C-alpha positions as CSV (number, residue, x, y, z in Angstrom):
1,X,18.6,22.6,9.1
2,X,16.1,22.3,6.3
3,X,18.9,23.2,3.7
4,X,21.2,20.7,5.3
5,X,18.5,17.9,5.1
6,X,17.8,18.8,1.5
7,X,21.5,18.5,0.6
8,X,21.8,15.2,2.4
9,X,18.8,13.9,0.5
10,X,20.3,14.9,-2.8
11,X,23.6,13.2,-1.9
12,X,21.8,10.1,-0.8
13,X,19.7,9.7,-4.0
14,X,22.7,10.6,-6.2
15,X,25.3,8.2,-4.7
16,X,24.1,6.0,-1.9
17,X,20.9,4.4,-3.4
18,X,22.6,3.6,-6.8
19,X,25.5,2.3,-4.9
20,X,23.4,0.0,-2.8
21,X,21.7,-1.3,-5.9
22,X,25.1,-2.2,-7.3
23,X,26.1,-3.8,-4.1
24,X,23.0,-5.9,-4.1
25,X,23.8,-7.2,-7.5
26,X,27.4,-7.8,-6.4
27,X,26.1,-10.0,-3.6
28,X,24.8,-12.4,-6.2
29,X,28.3,-13.4,-6.9
30,X,30.1,-12.7,-3.6
31,X,29.3,-14.5,-0.4
32,X,31.2,-11.9,1.7
33,X,29.0,-9.2,0.5
34,X,25.9,-11.2,1.0
35,X,26.9,-11.7,4.7
36,X,27.2,-7.9,4.9
37,X,23.7,-7.6,3.8
38,X,21.9,-10.5,5.5
39,X,24.2,-11.3,8.3
40,X,25.2,-14.8,9.3
41,X,23.3,-17.1,11.6
42,X,20.5,-16.1,13.8
43,X,21.9,-12.8,14.7
44,X,21.2,-11.3,11.4
45,X,23.0,-8.1,10.1
46,X,25.6,-6.7,12.5
47,X,26.7,-3.1,13.1
48,X,30.0,-3.9,11.5
49,X,28.3,-5.3,8.5
50,X,26.1,-2.2,8.4
51,X,29.1,0.2,8.4
52,X,30.7,-1.9,5.5
53,X,27.5,-1.7,3.5
54,X,27.3,2.1,3.9
55,X,31.0,2.5,2.8
56,X,30.7,0.0,0.0
57,X,27.5,1.6,-1.2
58,X,29.2,5.1,-1.3
59,X,32.1,3.7,-3.1
60,X,30.1,1.9,-5.7
61,X,27.9,4.9,-6.1
62,X,30.9,7.1,-6.7
63,X,32.2,4.6,-9.3
64,X,28.8,4.5,-11.0
65,X,29.0,8.2,-11.3
66,X,32.3,8.1,-13.0
67,X,31.0,5.5,-15.4
68,X,27.9,7.7,-15.9
69,X,30.2,10.6,-16.8
70,X,32.1,8.6,-19.4
71,X,29.0,7.1,-21.1
72,X,25.6,8.8,-20.4
73,X,26.9,12.3,-20.2
74,X,28.6,11.9,-23.5
75,X,25.6,10.3,-25.1
76,X,23.4,13.4,-24.2
77,X,26.1,15.8,-25.3
78,X,26.6,14.1,-28.6
79,X,22.8,13.9,-29.3
80,X,22.1,17.6,-29.0
81,X,22.1,18.3,-25.3
82,X,24.8,20.8,-25.0
83,X,26.2,22.2,-21.7
84,X,25.8,25.9,-21.5
85,X,28.8,28.3,-21.0
86,X,28.4,29.8,-17.6
87,X,29.8,32.9,-16.0
88,X,31.0,31.9,-12.6
89,X,31.9,35.6,-11.7
90,X,28.1,35.8,-11.1
91,X,28.0,32.9,-8.7
92,X,28.7,34.8,-5.3
93,X,25.6,36.9,-5.9
94,X,23.4,33.9,-6.9
95,X,24.8,31.1,-4.9
96,X,21.7,30.1,-3.0
97,X,19.7,30.0,-6.4
98,X,22.5,27.9,-7.9
99,X,22.4,25.4,-5.0
100,X,18.6,25.2,-5.6
101,X,19.1,24.3,-9.2
102,X,21.7,21.6,-8.3
103,X,19.5,20.1,-5.6
104,X,16.2,20.2,-7.6
105,X,17.5,19.2,-11.0
106,X,21.1,17.9,-11.2
107,X,20.8,15.6,-8.2
108,X,17.9,13.9,-9.9
109,X,19.8,13.6,-13.0
110,X,22.5,12.0,-11.1
111,X,20.1,9.6,-9.5
112,X,18.4,8.5,-12.9
113,X,21.7,8.2,-14.7
114,X,23.5,6.5,-11.9
115,X,20.7,4.1,-11.4
116,X,20.9,3.2,-15.0
117,X,24.4,2.2,-14.6
118,X,23.8,0.4,-11.3
119,X,20.9,-1.6,-12.6
120,X,22.9,-2.6,-15.7
121,X,25.7,-3.8,-13.3
122,X,23.4,-5.6,-11.0
123,X,21.8,-7.5,-14.0
124,X,25.2,-8.5,-15.3
125,X,26.2,-9.7,-11.8
126,X,23.0,-11.7,-11.6
127,X,23.8,-13.4,-14.8
128,X,27.3,-14.1,-13.8
129,X,26.0,-15.6,-10.6
130,X,24.2,-18.2,-12.5
131,X,20.7,-17.1,-11.8
132,X,18.4,-17.6,-14.8
133,X,15.9,-14.9,-15.5
134,X,12.8,-15.1,-17.6
135,X,12.2,-13.0,-20.8
136,X,9.7,-10.9,-18.9
137,X,12.4,-10.0,-16.3
138,X,14.7,-8.9,-19.2
139,X,12.0,-7.0,-20.7
140,X,11.3,-5.3,-17.4
141,X,14.9,-4.4,-16.9
142,X,15.2,-2.9,-20.4
143,X,11.9,-0.9,-19.8
144,X,13.3,0.4,-16.4
145,X,16.6,1.4,-18.1
146,X,14.7,3.3,-20.9
147,X,12.8,5.1,-18.3
148,X,15.9,6.1,-16.3
149,X,17.6,7.4,-19.5
150,X,14.6,9.5,-20.5
151,X,14.3,10.9,-16.9
152,X,17.9,11.7,-16.8
153,X,17.8,13.6,-20.2
154,X,14.9,15.6,-19.0
155,X,16.4,16.5,-15.7
156,X,19.8,17.4,-17.3
157,X,17.9,19.6,-19.9
158,X,16.1,21.4,-17.2
159,X,19.3,22.0,-15.3
160,X,21.1,23.3,-18.3
161,X,18.4,25.6,-19.4
162,X,17.8,27.2,-15.9
163,X,21.5,27.4,-15.0
164,X,22.1,29.2,-18.4
165,X,19.4,31.7,-17.4
166,X,21.0,32.2,-14.0
167,X,24.7,32.2,-14.8
168,X,24.8,32.1,-18.6
169,X,27.2,34.4,-20.6
170,X,25.7,36.9,-23.1
171,X,26.4,36.3,-26.7
172,X,28.3,39.5,-26.9
173,X,30.0,41.4,-24.0
174,X,30.9,44.2,-26.2
175,X,28.8,47.4,-25.7
176,X,28.6,49.6,-28.8
177,X,28.2,53.3,-28.3
178,X,25.8,54.5,-30.9
179,X,26.5,58.2,-30.1
180,X,29.9,57.8,-31.8
181,X,29.4,58.4,-35.5
182,X,31.6,56.9,-38.3
183,X,33.1,60.2,-39.0
184,X,34.7,60.5,-35.5
185,X,38.4,59.9,-34.8
186,X,39.3,56.1,-35.0
187,X,41.6,54.2,-33.0
188,X,44.7,55.3,-35.0
189,X,44.0,59.1,-34.4
190,X,42.9,59.8,-38.0
191,X,39.6,61.0,-39.0
192,X,37.3,58.4,-40.8
193,X,34.2,58.5,-42.8
194,X,32.5,61.5,-44.6
195,X,33.4,64.0,-42.0
196,X,37.1,63.1,-42.2
197,X,37.0,63.4,-45.9
198,X,35.3,66.8,-45.7
199,X,37.9,68.0,-43.2
200,X,40.8,67.0,-45.5
201,X,39.2,68.6,-48.5
202,X,38.8,71.8,-46.5
203,X,42.4,71.8,-45.6
204,X,43.4,71.3,-49.2
205,X,41.3,74.3,-50.3
206,X,42.9,76.5,-47.7
207,X,46.3,75.6,-49.1
208,X,45.2,76.3,-52.7
209,X,43.7,79.6,-51.9
210,X,46.8,80.9,-49.9
211,X,48.3,82.9,-52.8
212,X,45.0,84.3,-53.8
213,X,44.2,85.5,-50.4
214,X,47.6,87.1,-50.4
215,X,47.0,89.0,-53.6
216,X,43.6,90.0,-52.1
217,X,45.4,91.7,-49.2
218,X,47.5,93.7,-51.8
219,X,50.7,91.9,-51.7
220,X,51.6,89.5,-54.4
221,X,54.3,87.0,-54.1
222,X,57.7,88.5,-55.1
223,X,56.7,92.2,-55.0
224,X,57.8,92.6,-51.5
225,X,61.3,91.5,-52.4
226,X,61.4,93.9,-55.6
227,X,60.4,96.7,-53.2
228,X,63.3,96.0,-51.0
229,X,65.8,95.9,-53.9
230,X,64.6,99.2,-55.7
231,X,67.1,101.9,-55.1
232,X,66.0,105.0,-53.3
233,X,66.2,108.5,-55.0
């Protein structure tokens, strides 16, 4: 139950809250959306209006997330924050730890970055709606946007670093056996290195010493044939 609640919280901050902020800004220029939020007449907000607000908030939150991927993600990646190469073959054994990284780091990155998109959208809709803001209000929005961007970069950096420790690929998956010396047989079946050269030299010496060894045994080349041709008696 606790794990389910944590995941619901992560999804809420990643999509629902930024979507609601965007919906609030949209209400500045759309009377229908304003009725969903504040209701009409003395009755106030209705159950149907609440359902529409939930659906619209989730829709706008997902849209803000797509815009975030196309803009803020690319900004972070092009300014030195590179995504790690992950080996998802390790995921089944480390699934719980990976879920913890997503909920504790990546969901917060989505919240900060999606809020940056939603806040900018709400500001634009407020301007389009005809409402005039003071210079202090603009400065405040710019400051909040800067904080959101800085927070998103920090959360994404921590997620990348820790997911790389959990599922990252090693620089080289090739294991070198140091027990195999350079003189052992290589992949083509031929000897290599100093030992191979020594073996070839030894074979050549045996060929050159062949006739000498025959003479040492008392038989010289050609004498055996002469002995056969010599007439008897």
